[in-house]
Backbone as CSV, one residue per row, in Angstrom:
resi,resn,N_x,N_y,N_z,CA_x,CA_y,CA_z,C_x,C_y,C_z
1,MET,244.424,114.999,-92.818,245.569,114.969,-93.724,246.711,114.220,-93.045
2,ASP,247.410,113.413,-93.839,248.596,112.708,-93.365,249.825,113.552,-93.658
3,LYS,250.701,113.672,-92.681,251.994,114.326,-92.907,252.887,113.335,-93.645
4,VAL,253.605,113.809,-94.666,254.480,112.931,-95.438,255.850,113.557,-95.627
5,VAL,256.827,112.671,-95.799,258.190,113.064,-96.142,258.517,112.345,-97.437
6,VAL,258.853,113.114,-98.473,259.139,112.547,-99.791,260.625,112.703,-100.083
7,SER,261.279,111.591,-100.403,262.677,111.605,-100.809,262.729,111.609,-102.329
8,VAL,263.491,112.544,-102.861,263.636,112.662,-104.311,264.845,111.821,-104.743
9,ALA,264.701,111.115,-105.846,265.783,110.274,-106.368,267.004,111.124,-106.690
10,ASP,268.180,110.558,-106.458,269.431,111.288,-106.695,269.495,111.898,-108.091
11,GLY,269.038,111.174,-109.085,269.101,111.660,-110.461,268.105,112.765,-110.775
12,SER,267.187,113.033,-109.859,266.159,114.052,-110.099,266.315,115.296,-109.232
13,VAL,267.305,115.305,-108.343,267.502,116.457,-107.453,267.782,117.724,-108.250
14,ALA,268.488,117.606,-109.365,268.785,118.777,-110.184,267.514,119.388,-110.775
15,ASP,266.462,118.595,-110.897,265.192,119.059,-111.455,264.122,119.118,-110.364
16,LEU,264.527,119.502,-109.159,263.641,119.515,-108.001,262.382,120.358,-108.200
17,PRO,262.453,121.550,-108.803,261.221,122.333,-108.996,260.153,121.588,-109.805
18,THR,260.572,120.805,-110.786,259.619,120.030,-111.579,258.992,118.922,-110.745
19,VAL,259.796,118.263,-109.920,259.281,117.202,-109.053,258.295,117.794,-108.045
20,VAL,258.639,118.932,-107.458,257.754,119.587,-106.485,256.427,119.972,-107.148
21,ALA,256.479,120.492,-108.352,255.249,120.853,-109.070,254.396,119.607,-109.327
22,ALA,255.033,118.499,-109.678,254.292,117.253,-109.927,253.689,116.713,-108.630
23,LEU,254.386,116.881,-107.510,253.835,116.465,-106.219,252.585,117.283,-105.887
24,ARG,252.652,118.574,-106.149,251.473,119.427,-105.922,250.314,118.988,-106.818
25,ASP,250.610,118.693,-108.068,249.572,118.229,-108.999,248.956,116.903,-108.538
26,ALA,249.752,116.093,-107.820,249.271,114.803,-107.325,248.500,114.951,-106.012
27,GLY,248.379,116.185,-105.516,247.559,116.421,-104.327,248.311,116.738,-103.052
28,MET,249.609,116.867,-103.121,250.388,117.169,-101.925,250.352,118.651,-101.619
29,VAL,250.151,118.978,-100.350,250.288,120.351,-99.875,251.727,120.462,-99.370
30,VAL,252.573,121.118,-100.142,253.998,121.198,-99.837,254.219,122.238,-98.745
31,GLU,254.920,121.827,-97.690,255.234,122.735,-96.595,256.683,123.201,-96.648
32,GLN,257.579,122.279,-96.991,258.998,122.623,-96.970,259.733,121.843,-98.055
33,VAL,260.667,122.513,-98.716,261.529,121.867,-99.706,262.960,121.999,-99.198
34,LEU,263.574,120.880,-98.876,264.951,120.865,-98.374,265.854,120.489,-99.544
35,GLU,266.250,121.508,-100.301,266.978,121.287,-101.552,268.260,120.507,-101.359
36,GLY,269.034,120.844,-100.345,270.319,120.189,-100.120,270.181,118.711,-99.793
37,LEU,269.035,118.326,-99.256,268.802,116.929,-98.892,267.986,116.171,-99.925
38,GLY,267.333,116.893,-100.828,266.450,116.254,-101.794,265.213,115.696,-101.129
39,VAL,264.674,116.461,-100.165,263.521,116.027,-99.387,262.437,117.096,-99.456
40,VAL,261.187,116.638,-99.555,260.035,117.541,-99.572,259.087,117.066,-98.476
41,THR,258.645,117.989,-97.621,257.699,117.635,-96.569,256.373,118.322,-96.838
42,GLY,255.310,117.722,-96.323,253.994,118.310,-96.500,252.915,117.370,-96.041
43,SER,251.742,117.499,-96.626,250.624,116.649,-96.233,249.815,116.261,-97.468
44,VAL,249.067,115.177,-97.287,248.249,114.625,-98.359,247.043,113.951,-97.707
45,VAL,245.964,113.824,-98.454,244.784,113.146,-97.921,245.168,111.715,-97.536
46,PRO,244.501,111.149,-96.524,244.822,109.773,-96.128,244.761,108.820,-97.330
47,GLY,245.797,108.022,-97.469,245.882,107.088,-98.585,246.459,107.688,-99.855
48,GLY,246.788,108.973,-99.841,247.299,109.640,-101.037,248.773,109.430,-101.294
49,GLY,249.459,108.749,-100.380,250.888,108.524,-100.552,251.227,107.701,-101.773
50,ASP,250.330,106.800,-102.177,250.582,105.986,-103.372,250.673,106.852,-104.623
51,ARG,249.820,107.870,-104.711,249.874,108.783,-105.867,251.198,109.525,-105.890
52,LEU,251.678,109.919,-104.708,252.949,110.646,-104.647,254.104,109.736,-105.059
53,GLY,254.048,108.463,-104.675,255.106,107.522,-105.030,255.196,107.269,-106.521
54,ALA,254.117,107.522,-107.240,254.102,107.318,-108.691,254.653,108.517,-109.462
55,VAL,254.948,109.614,-108.774,255.470,110.816,-109.439,256.897,110.538,-109.916
56,PRO,257.194,110.830,-111.179,258.564,110.634,-111.677,259.568,111.446,-110.859
57,GLY,260.640,110.786,-110.462,261.674,111.451,-109.672,261.552,111.205,-108.182
58,VAL,260.463,110.582,-107.730,260.284,110.286,-106.311,260.889,108.921,-106.007
59,ALA,261.765,108.898,-104.993,262.390,107.639,-104.588,261.587,106.937,-103.501
60,HIS,261.034,107.713,-102.563,260.359,107.099,-101.423,259.393,108.092,-100.784
61,VAL,258.261,107.582,-100.315,257.282,108.391,-99.583,257.078,107.734,-98.228
62,GLU,257.246,108.519,-97.189,257.054,107.998,-95.836,255.991,108.823,-95.135
63,VAL,255.007,108.130,-94.574,253.969,108.807,-93.804,254.516,109.022,-92.406
64,ASP,254.455,110.261,-91.940,254.951,110.628,-90.618,253.949,110.152,-89.573
65,ARG,254.402,109.326,-88.680,253.542,108.774,-87.634,253.901,109.389,-86.287
66,ALA,252.887,109.692,-85.507,253.101,110.179,-84.146,253.225,108.979,-83.212
67,VAL,254.202,109.024,-82.358,254.397,107.963,-81.382,254.125,108.541,-80.002
68,ARG,253.287,107.850,-79.252,252.951,108.317,-77.908,253.330,107.246,-76.896
69,LEU,253.924,107.690,-75.828,254.264,106.790,-74.745,253.128,106.779,-73.731
70,PRO,252.919,105.655,-73.058,251.883,105.631,-72.043,252.296,106.501,-70.855
71,PRO,251.321,106.990,-70.114,251.672,107.827,-68.959,252.428,107.013,-67.910
72,GLU,253.298,107.685,-67.193,254.046,107.009,-66.137,253.118,106.655,-65.001
73,VAL,253.366,105.520,-64.409,252.519,105.073,-63.295,253.210,105.337,-61.988
């Protein structure tokens, strides 16, 4: 599963529960809803971010990437 951060469009923050329900219907496993920020975090199957981006009220979907530094020599 890919970790994702979904930004909800400013005009849809007032209807956040509906957007969250639609994200779940699109396959997202919702972990956290940050109402004050209009952000929803969770996970989706690899490549599923496109489905989430098509949900009405979604402004942006970002896949959370892990960054690793090489070991010190």
